[in-house]
Each structure stands twice: as structure tokens, then as C-alpha cells.
N, C-alpha and C positions, 0 to 999 in steps of 0.2 A: 414464584420465588420462594419455594419451600422444598423440603426434602421430598423425594419421589413418593407417590402415594402407594397405598397398599396393593394396588394392581400390579406394580412392578415387583413387589416383594413376593407375591403369591405365584408369579409366573417366571421369576428370575432364573430358575433352574431349567426351564423349558423354553417356550416361545409364546407368541401371542395366540389367542384362541381363534382368530379369523384366518389363520394360515391355510391357504388352499392346499389340496392334495397335490403331490408332485406331478401326477399324471394329468392334472387339470390345466397346468400352465404350459402353453405351447413353446416350442423351441424356435419359432420364427422371430424375425425382428419386429419390434413394436414399441409402443409407448404405454407407460403405466402411471396410475394416479392413486395415491393414498388419500383416503377421505376419513373425516371424523364422523361421529354419530349423527351430526346435523347435516351431513352431506357436503361440508366445506372441503375443498381440495387443499390438502396440506403440502403435497410434494408431487412434482411431475418429473419423470425421468424417461430416458430412452435406452434401448438395449438391442444389440445385434441378436442376442439369444435371451428371450424373456425368462425362460426357466432358470438359466444359469445366473442371471442378474438378480432375480427376485429371491432365489434361494439364499443369497447373501444377507437379505433383510430378515429372513426367518431362521437364522442360526440361533443357538441359545442366547438369550438376552444378555447374559453375563459377559459373553465374548464380543458383543457389539460395542462400537464407539459410543460414548455416553450421549452425544448429540443424536446419533442415529437411533439409539435406543429410545430416546425421548420422543422422536418423531414416530417410530413404530408403535410405541405404547399409547401415543396420543390418537392414533388412527383407529378406526373401527372396521376398516375393510380396505381392499385394494382391487382396482379394476385395471384392465389392460385392453389395448386395441392393437390387433395384428395388422401390419402393413406389408406391402409387396417388397419394398427395398429399404436399405438402411437410410437412403436419402429421404425417403418419405417419412421415416421415423424422426429424422432431424427436423423436417418441416412441421410435423404435427406437434412435436415437443415445443417448438418455438411458438406455435399458434396457441397452445394450451397455457403456456406460461404467461403470455400476454393477456389471455382471456380470464384466467382464474387468479393470477397474482398469488401463487402459493407461498405461505409464510416461511417454509423451510428451504425454498430455492434461493439461489444467490440473489441479493438485492442490489440494484444499482442506484447510486446516489450521486448524480451529476449535479454538483452544487453551483454550476455556472450555466447561464444561458448565453451561448456564444453567438457573436455576430458573424454573418456570412455575407459574401458578395453573391448576388443573384442576378441572372440574366433571364428575363421573362420570354423565353423562346416561343411560348404559346401565343404571344400577342402578335397583332398585325405588324407593329413596329416595336420589336423587343427593346426594353429599357434595362439599364444596369442600376442596381440599387443596393443599399445596405438593409439587411433585414435579419431578424431573429426567428422569423416564421419559416419553418422548413417544410411547409406543405403547400406552397404555391404551385398550382397545376401547370405543368409544362416548363417549369423553371429549371435552369442549370445553375448549380451552386458551386462556389469556390470558397475554401476555408476549411474549418473555422479559423477565425483570427482571434488572437488573445485580447485585443482591445478594439473598440469601435473606430478609434481614430486611425488605426492601421488599415482598416478597410477603406475609409474615406481617402486617405493619402494615396492608396493604390489606384482607386478609381480616378482621382484627379490626374494622376500620371497617365493612366491607360487611355482616357478620352482625348488626350493630346495626340496619342499615336493612332487610336481608333475612335474617331468622333461618332459615338452612337448616342441614342436618346437617354436622357437623364431626368426629363420632366415627368410630373405625375400624369396619371391617366386622364384626369379632368382637364389639365392644361393641354395635353395632346389633342383631346377631342375638340376642345374649343378652338385651338389653332387650325385644325384641319377643316372645321366648319366655316370659320371666318376668313381663312386665307392669310391671317396675320401670324407671324412667328410667335411661338411661346416665349415667355419672359426669359427663361434660361437660354433659349436660342438667340435672343437679342443681345445677350451679354457674352455670347460665345461659350456657354456652358452646356449646350444641348446640340447634338449633331443629327437628330432624328429628322424624318420627313417634315415634321411640324416646324422646323427651322427654315424651310424653304430652300435648302441647299442641295438636298439629294432626293431621289425618288425612293419609294418603298423598296423596290428591287435592289437599288444600289445600297441602301441602308442595310438590307438583309445580308449582303455580301460582306460589308464591314463588320456586322455582328458576328458572322461566321469566323472571320479572322480574329476578332476579339476573343471569342471562345477558344479557338484553336491555340492562340498564344497562352492564355491562362491555363489551359488544360495541360500543356506540356512545356511551356516556356520556349516555344518553337524558335530556334535561332535563325530560321530562314527569313523571318521578318526583319531581324537585325541586319542580316546580310543584304536583304533587298533594299532597306532604307539607306544603308551606307553606299550601295551601288548607285541608287537613284540620285543621291546627293552628289556623288562625283560626276555623274553624267550631266546633271543640271548645271553644275559648276563649269564643266568643260564647254558647254554651249552658251555660257555666260547668262544663264537664266538664274540669276541670284535669288530672286523671290522664291522660285520653286526649290532651290537648294536650301534656303533657310527653312522652308517648310519641312523638307526631309531631315534636315539637321535637328530640328525640334522633335520630330518623331523619333529619330534615332536616340536622342538624349533621354526621351521619356521611356523608351523600351529598355535602355541600359539601366536607367534608374530603378525600374521595376525589378529587373533581374538582380541588381545590386542589393535590393532589400530582402531578397531570398537567399539564405545561406546555401552555398554549394556544398553538398555533403556526399553526393554520389555522381557518377559519370553522367554525361548528357544522355537523355533518352530513357533514363530509369524512372519508372513510375512505381512507387511502392508505399505501403503503409507499414510503419515500424511500431510495435507495441512493447513497451517496457512494463513489467509487473513486479510489484513489491508487496508482500502480504505477510500477515501473522495469523494468529489463531482466530481473530475476530473480524478483521477487515483487510481489504486489499486496495492498493492504489494503482491506477492505470495511466500511463502516459502514451499518447499516440502522436507520432510525427507523420505528417502527410507530405510525401515527397513526390513532386511532379517535375519531370525533366531534370532530375538530379538535384533539385532545390527544394528546401522545406517551404511549402506553400501554406501550411496550416498546422495547428497543433491543438490537442484537446487532452484534458486530464479529468478523471473522475474517480470516485471511491466506490468500493463494493463491500457490502455487508455480507459476511459469511455465517450462515446459520448452521449448516452441516459442514464438517471438516472436509475440505477438498484440496487437492494438490494443484500445482501450477498448471499442469496440462488440462485438468478439468476446468480451471478458471478460464483458460484461453478459449475453450469451447463456448462458454457463456458470454465472454467478453466480445467475441467476434459476432455473435448473434445480436448483441446489443448495439455494437458499433455500426452495423450495416442494416439496421431495421429501417422501415419506411423507404424513402427514395435514395438513401445513401448508396452510391455505386462503388463497389470495391475496385481497387486497381488490379493490374495483372499479377502483382507480386505482394505478398503479405509476409512480413518477418516477425516471428513471435519467439519468446524465450523457451517454449517447450511445445512439442506437437501432441495434440490430443489423440486418443485411440482411433477416433473416427475421422482422421485427416482427409482421407479420400472422399468420404461422403460430404464433409464440410466444404471441400474444394468444389464439388459438384453443386452444392447449394449456393455457394458464393458466385459460382460461374453463371448460374441462372439469373442472378441479380445484376450481372454485368452486361452491358449492351453489346460488347464486342470482345470476343476472345475468352480464354480460360483464365482461371485464377490459380496461382501457385502458392502454396503455403509451406514455409520452411523456416528453419533456424539459421542463424549466422554464426559460423565458427571462427572466421578470421577475416582480415581485410577491412575495407571501409564500411561494409555493412555491419560487421561485428562491432566496430568502433561506435557507429551510430546507435546500435542496440545498447551498448554500455552507457551512452549518454541518456538514452530514454529510461533505462533502469535506474540511473542515478537520480533523474528527475522524479521518477515514481517514488523512490525512497524518500526524497526530500518532501514530496507532497504528502506522503503518509505521515511523516513526522509533523508537518505543519498542521495537518488535519487533526492529529491527536492533541497537539499543543493548543489549537484554537478551541477544541472541544473541552479540554480540561480547564481552560480559562473562563468558560461560560459559567456565570454565577448560578443561573437557574439550573443548568445541567448538574453542577456540583451539588447543589442543595438537594436535587432529586436523587442523585447517587447516594448521598449520605442517608437520606430517609429510606431508600430501598435497601441499603445494606443493613440498617437498623432492623427493619421488618424481616428481612430474609434470615438474619442470624438470631433473631429473637432478643435483641439488646434492649435494655431499658431506656437508653439514651442514644442519640445519634453519635457516631464515632468522630467527634471533632478533632481528636488527635489519634492518628494511627501510626504505629511503628512496624516496619517489616524487616525481617532478617533473612539473610542468605549466606550460605557457606561456599567457599571456593578453595580448590586445592589442585595440585598437579600430581596425579598418581600417589596421593597420600602425603605429599610433601608440601611445605609452605602453606599450611592450612590457615586461612583467614576467614573472617566473617564481617558482614556489613550490617549496619542499622540505618535505615532511612526513615525520615519523619515527614508525614503529611498532616498539616493543620488546616481545617476547613476545606479539605480537598486540594490544597496546594502544597508543593514541596517546600520544606524548611531546611535548606541545605546547610545553614549554619549550625544545625543540630544533628547532622549526620555523624555517625561514629564508626570507627573500624576496630576490629578485635583480632589479635593474634592468638592462635591456639597452638600450644607447645606440642601436645600429643593427643591423639584421638583415634578411636577404633573405626568409626564410620561417621556419616553425616548426622545420624540421629544423636550420637554422643556429642558431636560438635554443637548441635543446636541446644542440647541440654546444658552444656557448659556456658554457652553465650547467654542464654536466657537467665541462667542462675546468676551470672556475673552482673547482668543488667538489673535484675530485680534486687540484688544486694544493695543497690543505691537507694532503694525505697524502704528498706526495712526500718531504718532509724527515723524516717520522716513521719511526723504525726499525721493521722488520717485526715484531719480537717485541712492540713496544708497540702497533702498529697492530692486531694480532690479539687484543689483550687488552682486556677491558672494564674501564674505570677504576671505582674504588669510588664516585666521585661525578662529576657532570657540571657543567660551568661555562658560564655565560653571559658575555657581554662585561662586563669590569670586575670579575669575581669570580675567586676561586681563590688558591692559594698564591703568594707572591712568589718570583721567581727570583734567585738570588745572582749568576748570571753574566749580564751584559748581552747577550752575544752569543746567549743562548738565549731572550731575551724575545720576539722575533718568532715563533719556532716555538711557544712556549707560548701566545701570543695566538691563533695559528691553532687550536691544540688546544682552546682555550676555546670557539671558535665551532663546531667540528665535533668532538665528543668522541672518536669513533672511527669507523672505516669500516663500511659496511653489509655484511651477508652477501649481500643482494639489493638491486639498484638497479632501480627500476621507472620507466618513462616512460609518460606518457599518449599513446598513439598506436600505430600499426601498424608495419609493416616499415620504412618510411623513417625514422621517429623512432628506432627501435631501432638501425638501422645508423649513424645519426648519433652516438648515444650510444656505440656500440661503437667508432667511430673515435676519439672523445675518450678512451675508456678505454684503447685500445691506445697512443695517443700519450702518455698519462700515465705508462705503465710500471707502474702499480699492479696488483698481482696479488691473486687470491683473492676477487674480487668477481663475482658472477653478475649477469647483465643480462637484463631482460625488458621487454616493453611490452604494454599492454592496449588493444585497439581498442574504442572505446565502441559502435560500431554493432552489432557482432556479439558483443561480449564474448568475444573470442578473445585468447589470449596468444601473443605472438610472441617468438621467440628470435633472436639474431644468426645470419645466414647460413643461414636455413632457408627452404624454399619453402612450407611449410604450417604453420599455427599449431597450438599445443597447445590441445586442446578439453577444458576442465574441465566436468564434469557440472553441469547446472543444479541448483540447490538444494544443491550441495556447500559445505562450510565453506571449502574452499580458494578457490573462485571468489568466495564472499561476502566473504572477507577482502581479496582483491586488489581487488575492486570498491569496497570501503569505503575503502581507502587511496587509490585513484584519485579517488574522489569528494571525499575530504577535501583532496587536493592541488588539485583543481579549485576547490573552494570557497575555499580559502586564496588562490589566485592571483586569482580574480575579485574577492574582497574588497579585496585590495591594489591591483588595477588600478583599481577604481572610486574608492577613496580617493585615489589619486594623481591621477586625472583631476580630481576635485573640488578637490583642493588646488592643482593647477596653474592651473585656470581661476579659482579664488578669488584666488590671489596676483596674477595678471595684472590682474584687474578690480577689485582692492581700492581703487584710487585713483579710480575713476569715481564722481563725485558722484551720489547717488540710486540707486545699485545695491547693494541689500541682499542678504542670503543667499537669500531666496526667489526673487528675480529671477535670481541666479547659478544657482540650481538649475534654473530654467526654461531658461536658456541651455545648461546642460550637457545637459539632457534633450533639447533640440532639436538641438544640433550635435554633442554627444558629446565633443569635445576642443577645445583652444585652436587647434590647427592648422586644424581645419575652420572654426572661428569666424573666424579670420583671413582665410580665403578668401571669406567672405561680404561683400556690400556692405551699406550702411546700410538699403536697402529690405528685404533678406532678414532682417536683424536685427530690424527693426521688426515683422515678422510674429510674433515670439515673444510669448507671453502676458505682458502687463504691461510691454512695451517699446514706448514711443512713438517717433515720428520724431526728436525732439530727443535722447532718451537713446540712441537707436541711433547718432546722429552722434557723440556723446561716446564711445561704446564703439569706434566705428570709428576715431576719431582717436587714442584711447589705444593701440589695437593697431597703429597705423601708425607709432608713434614708433620 
């Protein structure tokens, strides 16, 4: 958590000293490993052409992504292994990532241990059970299920239709030795050979039907139960008919619990992905027989910046590790470069048939992908909210920020500023406040900027205006947090009229920040530093966060402060920056809408929906004023006559 060391400064113009000669790197497919001086593997990657891929890491350091540069300069060497095919490189990369756990590779954090339904096919008399253990030898798994009661409910229904063993191994062994049914069998809860009702061979056939139904929701069992019920009823065998009726109701109840999302016979896994600079959220829907039979969500920590397609590559390797068998169809938001090799690798993990990897552009599959993506977005938001509400994590973040930026005290109050505009018009800025790591929305402020040349000038104006409220405040008061904060129009009355202006200012900005953050890199930070110096206000630290590389800039520095990916400090700074951006954008959009609505309110026949279309098309009143009647008439719902009325109104 400090500015890059001298090693980067001395080599920034060139590249790292351990760079192999170009002729030494083969052009065949293979897997490479970056290692540090102690031999620890820092990063594992694969390539169809090792020379072409590794040359990207050994470009001039100044041209590399900041996170990639940190990985390359942290390493002391690189090794590679040539393989025969691209599929072998995928397999070897997967093996090495599991073996070495490299810190710069994508990190998976599945914060849930999901319950599964397991059928122990390796046993003499297979049993169905609820388990979180995914390593039972010879077992067939169904799920995962979101809650354990959902698995138990499904099993209760399924054993009514397919009465198979549910008792423990010890109960089964004791029952088979003594010839007395196991206790679950005595109360009708176990249908295994230990119940004395079926033989081992008959039980195995029922187990096969159980697995076949769960694997695909095979509707032939429903049809067979309905047909047998009718036949038994016709021959007046009402006892058998009641048995088939109960079986039919159980099967239909299981199917009813699974949402129908695709047509019958479709087996697919759908992955929705939502990610930002630091983390990603994954939502997996498990569809069997056209119905959602399970779901899973987890988060991914991103150390090196990767796009959606690269994330998909790592996600699929994680999702189908161990005994997880992929379906014949996998739907993802973006296809990785090695799609063909990935399909081959997944196909080898599937007992029967090939695996097709593709995206969904339209229809029911695209709709399901939209739902998965929406869930992933909500999960990422929930993950961030829970993380930010953790007191220990917040305390650690504030301490880490203090140390990284060289502050004398922890930043108990942070203010972050962002500027928003549309092509230079409707310029606004936002100020958001975090106290003790939590948002204080009652102290958020908005600024309107009448005129500005660029974002740096806007930042300078906003910071100057904010600091003006601190100029007249005594130093001992400015450094003390008041017992209560005031918004405009509230607070205790002043007896002295000459103090009323100062008090009003204090109501708007309760007390100065320990840390002032601007959204932007070195130019924006320098503009804010100029405003801070001219104000004469002391004791406020200043920093900026550049969104593209997620790097933190301080005034008058040549290199940024690099906070580790996944650290609580970077997470908190990113969150306050994103909140400032959201607040600014919301205000800017509302103001644009208000401006255009007020100007056009007198035009006959121009209602809110058409105003929205004009705003969507032109973006601002100033752009609309530049348009002629013909251009205005091109907007949806605006005819030639109405366009002329709008044109004449704007020309007044």
C-alpha cells in the first residue's frame, strides 16, 4: 500500500530485466508461470502462441495496465511449458491454478455451502440423501438448492413416486443382518431392500427411474402413472388406482416446484455475469428438462483487469471442477477466445455427448440470460452492501487508507466530488459524505456550474466554493465534530445577527473532511490542490481515484498509490467514488429534463412523453435549439406541424 518502488522508476522507460530474448520463446501453444524471487508462482496463463502472448507482458512498462505492470515488476522470472494442443494448455492451466493458487489470477469466493440431493449409486442399495459433501464416491448429485428445506421437500415427494432407500448405512446393515425392517421402513419412509418390500435388483430399477426423472424431468413417468391409474380404475382395482394417483400427484408436485423456463428436453446451464473493476458476481441457473432444477451464485475477486469473455473462461473452469458434469448446452454472456478448446475440455468431463457453448441473442434463452444477469447484478450490489456494513472491515479500510496515503489520522470523514455534464452543457457536480465508512446522505450536496472550460476547471470551482464555507470557521471548531448536523432551515437560533451568515454556512457543511477525494487522475487532483492552497484551509488531505486503472493519485506525485485488489481500502474508496458519480449523474439528468420541460411547457400538444423523446434524441435544450424543424420532425411522435410550433417557441 505505497507508491511503486524505485524498481519501477528505473525501468519504466524500458521493460523488466528478466525479459527473455524473442527467439527463446516458442510459438507453440503452452502455459506460462510468472514467479517471484522466492519461487512463488504469481500468475498462470495459457496461450495459443506463447511468443505472441508473452510479448504483451514485456512491452514498455509505461504502456502496461497498472495492475499488469505491478504483477510483472513483482515477478523475478517467467517459465513456460509447451504442449501439443490448445486443449492440453487449458487442462494444464487449470491444474496449475489449483495447485499453486496464484495471487494475481481470478479468485473465486463462493460464500455459500449449497445443499445437494445425492443418490449413492456406488452402494449395493443406493440411498437418497441431503448433503453438502460433493465428494461421495460414485454418487449422482442434483442441485444445488438454495435452501436445505427445498431439498427435503423434493425428496419427500420423490419417494412417494419412487420409493427408494433413505435410511443410514448403519440402519441398512443392521436390517439386512437381522431380517427386521429399518425404522424408516417400518413407518413408510424407506423403500430399500431393508424394508423387506423389494429385492436389491428391483430396488436398483426404481433407483434408475428416480435418477432418470431427476436428471431430465422425464414426462414419460407422468404419462405412465396417469395411464396405469386409468387402467386400474377401469378394472375396478381401486387400491392400485389410488397408488398410481398418489404417484402421479407426487410427480406433478415435483415438476410444479421447478419453474418452466425452456421447452421440454432442454438441458442447459445459464451463467449471468456482472462485474466492475474489483469484483464480479456470477449467477448460474441449472435447467434440466426445460425447468430450473438448481441455482448457484458466487463472487469473483479480480486482481488483473479482465473482460467478460476472459471471466467466462475462468468461471466455467470453476463451475465444473471435481465431479460436476456439464450439460450439453451452456449459455454465457460472452464467448472466450478459446471456445472450441473449452468445449472439448468440458466434453471430456461429460459422460455422454458433446458440450455446446454459445450466447443467446433472442427468444426464451435470451430472456433467461437477462434474468440471470439481473440476479448477478443484485448479488454484486448485495455483496458490496454487506461488505461495507461490516464494522471490522470498515475499521480496517480506514486504517489502511491512513497508512497508504500517509495521513496523520484515520479519515473518519471523507468527501468525494464528481462532475457531470452533457457535451459541455448542464454542468453539475456532486459532493457525497462518508463518516466512519458509512454514507451520510443527509449531508450530500449538489452544485450547479454556470460556465467552465473543462472538468479540471469545474473541480477547481466546486472545491473553491466548498472550502469557502470553512474560511470563517475557527480552527478549534473546524477540527471538532459537532454533536448534531444541520440541514438548511434547521438548527439553533443565533442571538447575534452578524453571526447568522456564518451559522447558515455551518448548517450546509457541518465540519471539514479529513480526506477530500476527487473523481479523476493527476489533472483533477492538481486542480483541487490549487483550490485548497488558495483557500488557506489547513489539515485536509487530498487524493483522486482514476477509474480506468483504479489508482489513487496524490498532489505533486509522479506515480500513483496502488492499493491491492480486493483490499478493504480500495473497496471503500471505489464505493465513495461510485456514489459521487451516481449522485452527479442523477442530478444532471433531472436538471436536463426540468430545463427542457419548462421551455417546452407552452407548446400545445406537447405532453410529457413527447418531451421525453425530445430529451432522449437531443440531450439538452441547447442542442434542440440548434436543430431545424425538419430535424425535430424526425423524433418519434413529432410531426411537421408540431415541429414548427417547437421551433417557433424556441426562437422567441
